[in-house]
C-alpha positions as CSV (number, residue, x, y, z in Angstrom):
1,M,90.8,97.4,91.4
2,L,90.3,101.1,91.2
3,L,87.2,102.9,89.6
4,S,88.6,104.7,86.2
5,V,88.2,108.4,85.3
6,N,88.5,110.4,83.1
7,E,87.6,114.3,81.6
8,Q,84.4,113.0,81.0
9,S,83.3,111.6,84.6
10,F,85.8,113.5,86.7
11,N,83.0,116.3,87.7
12,Q,80.2,113.4,88.3
13,E,82.9,110.6,90.1
14,V,84.9,113.2,91.8
15,L,83.9,117.0,92.4
16,K,79.8,115.5,92.9
17,S,80.3,112.7,95.2
18,S,78.8,112.6,98.4
19,Q,82.0,110.7,100.0
20,P,85.9,111.6,100.4
21,V,87.6,110.7,97.1
22,L,91.4,109.9,96.8
23,V,92.4,110.3,93.2
24,H,95.3,108.8,91.9
25,F,97.1,110.1,88.6
26,W,99.4,107.7,86.9
27,A,100.4,106.9,83.6
28,P,101.2,103.2,81.8
29,W,105.2,104.1,81.7
30,C,105.4,105.1,85.8
31,G,106.8,101.9,87.2
32,L,105.9,103.7,90.5
33,C,102.4,104.0,89.9
34,R,101.8,100.6,88.9
35,M,104.0,99.5,92.3
36,I,101.5,101.7,94.5
37,E,98.1,101.0,93.3
38,P,97.8,97.5,95.7
39,L,98.8,99.9,98.2
40,L,96.1,102.0,97.4
41,I,93.7,98.8,97.5
42,Q,94.9,97.7,100.9
43,W,94.7,101.4,102.0
44,Q,91.2,102.0,101.3
45,A,90.1,98.6,103.0
46,E,91.8,99.4,106.2
47,F,90.5,102.8,106.1
48,S,87.6,103.1,109.0
49,E,85.8,106.0,106.8
50,P,84.1,105.0,103.5
51,I,86.3,106.6,100.8
52,K,85.9,106.4,97.0
53,L,89.6,105.4,95.3
54,V,89.4,106.6,91.6
55,S,92.7,106.1,89.2
56,I,93.3,108.9,86.3
57,N,95.7,108.3,83.4
58,A,97.7,111.6,83.1
59,D,98.7,110.4,79.5
60,E,95.1,109.6,78.7
61,N,93.5,112.9,80.4
62,F,96.2,115.9,79.6
63,K,93.7,118.6,80.0
64,L,92.8,117.2,83.3
65,A,96.3,116.6,84.5
66,N,97.4,120.0,83.5
67,S,94.4,122.0,85.0
68,Y,95.9,120.6,88.5
69,R,99.4,121.1,87.5
70,L,100.8,118.1,87.8
71,K,104.7,118.1,88.2
72,N,105.0,114.7,88.8
73,L,103.5,110.9,89.0
74,P,102.1,109.7,90.6
75,T,100.6,112.2,92.2
76,I,97.5,111.6,94.7
77,M,94.8,114.3,95.5
78,L,92.0,114.0,98.2
79,F,88.8,115.8,97.7
80,E,85.9,116.0,99.6
81,R,83.0,117.8,98.4
82,G,84.5,119.2,95.2
83,N,87.5,120.5,97.2
84,L,91.0,119.6,97.1
85,L,92.1,119.2,100.4
86,T,95.7,117.5,100.0
87,K,98.0,117.4,96.8
88,V,100.9,114.8,97.4
89,D,103.3,114.2,94.7
90,N,106.9,113.5,95.9
91,F,106.9,109.4,96.7
92,Q,110.2,107.7,96.7
93,N,108.9,104.3,97.8
94,R,106.5,102.0,99.5
95,E,107.2,103.1,102.8
96,G,106.7,106.9,102.0
97,L,103.4,106.3,100.1
98,K,102.2,104.8,103.7
99,Q,103.5,107.6,105.6
100,T,101.9,109.8,103.2
101,L,98.7,107.9,103.3
102,T,98.4,107.9,107.1
103,K,99.4,111.7,107.4
104,I,96.5,112.2,104.9
105,V,94.0,110.4,107.0
106,S,95.1,111.8,110.0
107,N,94.8,115.5,108.5
108,Y,91.3,114.5,106.9
109,A,90.1,113.2,110.7
110,A,91.5,116.3,111.9
111,Q,89.4,118.5,109.8
112,S,86.3,116.3,109.7
113,A,86.2,116.6,114.0
């Protein structure tokens, strides 16, 4: 299960985190959002670096979703030390998500090296 974050805990759990944080913005009405959560958990287990995985209900945290100008759900963002490194919001299916996560990992590894 993903750690649920809201507007009050976002600063502490995401921006001030000592490890990279992958944020999953979702909504209860979004079928693809619910479908990809198990894939995110599986991906986290397979990723060689420690990474925090959190979820944010965009409907319940509208100010936060609006501040990052979300256009589509699901949206996935990678933060490190309070900086937004990657924002992806154009998923079509599970395979697209897997490819995107692989790309995020590759980009993160290249930037960290």
